[in-house]
N, C-alpha and C positions, 0 to 999 in steps of 0.2 A: 563570608566563607569563601571569598574569591582568592585563589592563589595565583601565582604567576603562570602556572601550568594550565589553568582553566582557560579554554578558548573564549574569546570575547563574546561570541554568539551564545555559548553555553552559559557564561556568567550572566548575560542579559536574560536568558530564559529562566535561570534560577531566581533572578530578582523580580520577574514579572509578578503582578498581582495574580491571584488564583484564576480570576475570570479571564484575563488576557492569556495566561499560560494554557488554560483549558481550550481557548479558541485556537491557539497555535497548534496544540495537539490534535484538535478535531480537523484541522486542515491536513494533517498527516494521516489520520485514521479516523473514520466515522464511529468507531466503537467507544461508547461512553465508559464501559468498564475498563478498557485499555487505558484511556486517558486518565481516569480516576486513579488507577494504580501508579501511573507515571507521576502524576501530581503529588501523590502521597509520599513518594520516595525522594522528592526534591529536598535539598539541593544535590546536584550531581557534581562530583569532583572532576570527572573526566568524561569525554564523549563516550568512551567504551562503557563506563558505568551506565550511562543513559541507554545505550544500545542493548546492554545485558538486561536492564530492567524492562525494556520493550519486548525482548525475546521471551522473558519470563512471563510477562503479562499476556502476550499472545498465546503462549502455551496453556494458560489457564482459562482462556475464553470459552464460554459455553457455545453450543450450536446457535443459540439466539444472538449472542454477542458477535459471533462470526458473521451471521446474516446481517446484522447492523453494520458491521465493518464493510462487507461486500456491497451493501446498498450505496455506499459512497463512491463506487467506482463505475465509470461508464463502460459500455461494451468496447472491446478492442476494435479499432477502426472507426469509432465514433466518439472521439473525445468530447467532453462537455464544451459547448460553445462558450468562448470567453474565459476558459479555464486554462491558463498557461501550463499548469502542472500536468494535467492529463495530456495536453498536446505535446509537451516536451517528452513525457514518458512513452508516448505512443509514436514517437517520431519515425520509427521503423515502418509504420503503415502509411506515412504521409506521401511517399513517392510510389506507393504500390500501384500496380496496374488495376484497371477497372475490373478485370477478371478476378484478381486476387481479392479485391475489396468485396466483390459479390460472393466469392467463396467464404470469406470471413463472416459476412452477414448471415449466410445460410448456416454455417457451422455454429456461430453464436446463438442463433435461434434454436437449433437442434440441441445444443448444450443446455441452454436455459430451460428448454422444455423438459429435458431429462433430469436436471439437477435442481431446478427452481431458482437459480441465480445466475448472474453473468459469469462468463468464463473469465477467470482471474489469473493473471500471470504477471510476473515482474517483467514488464515490457522494455525497460531501459536497456538499451544496447542490443536489442533483438531486431532482426529483420522481419518484415511482414511474412515471409516464407517460414521463418522459424516459429512465429506465433501460430500460423496456420497448421504447421506440422504438430505443434504441441497440442492444439485443441483436437486435432484428428486422433492423436495418440491417447489423450486423456478422456475423450468422450466414452470410451469403452470401460472406464474404471467403475468399480462399485462405488456407491455414494459415500461410504465411510472412508475409503481410500482417497477419494477426491476431496473430501472435506479436509483431510490432513495435508494434502498437497496445497490446497487453497490457504490453509493456515501458514504453511511454509512460505508460499509466495507473498502473502500479506506481510509476513515478517520481514522479507527482503525489501518490499516496497516501503515499509515503515522506516527501516534503517536508512534508506536513501533519502527519504523525506526529512527524517530527523537530522541527518548530516547537513542538510541545507540550513536548518535552524542553527545548528552548532557552528557552522562555518561562516555564517554571516558576520561581516566586519562591523 
């Protein structure tokens, strides 16, 4: 089902055995339900088809599925050691001052205490200050509103991570 318009990375993803494709998806998002929905819809003709399926699957996740997805993300300012993906995505915090890092730690803890999960934001391309401002703004949200913001942010992160799979040569 490979056409000349299918990017090589996407063609490879479509051709993977289910177990390998599932592992690749779990690297993008820790939600089992999300990964299963994307696996069931293979093969994808275009990258946009994959992204659309990802968005649709994200929209359908239950609160428990969202919690599973969030559990795969380290706090902002503390990427998982040895994880190049979280380090790359959180690059905006890498050069942050000790004061900003301390503020983020404090805000992360306060956020986690209020909502029961890590502060989640699509950190790619954001500065440490922008992430701090976002957590300060969002910590006042009611839980229902925050859950939907998290769903949106996860969707953005998943698209970026899926693009890496699709764009691999």
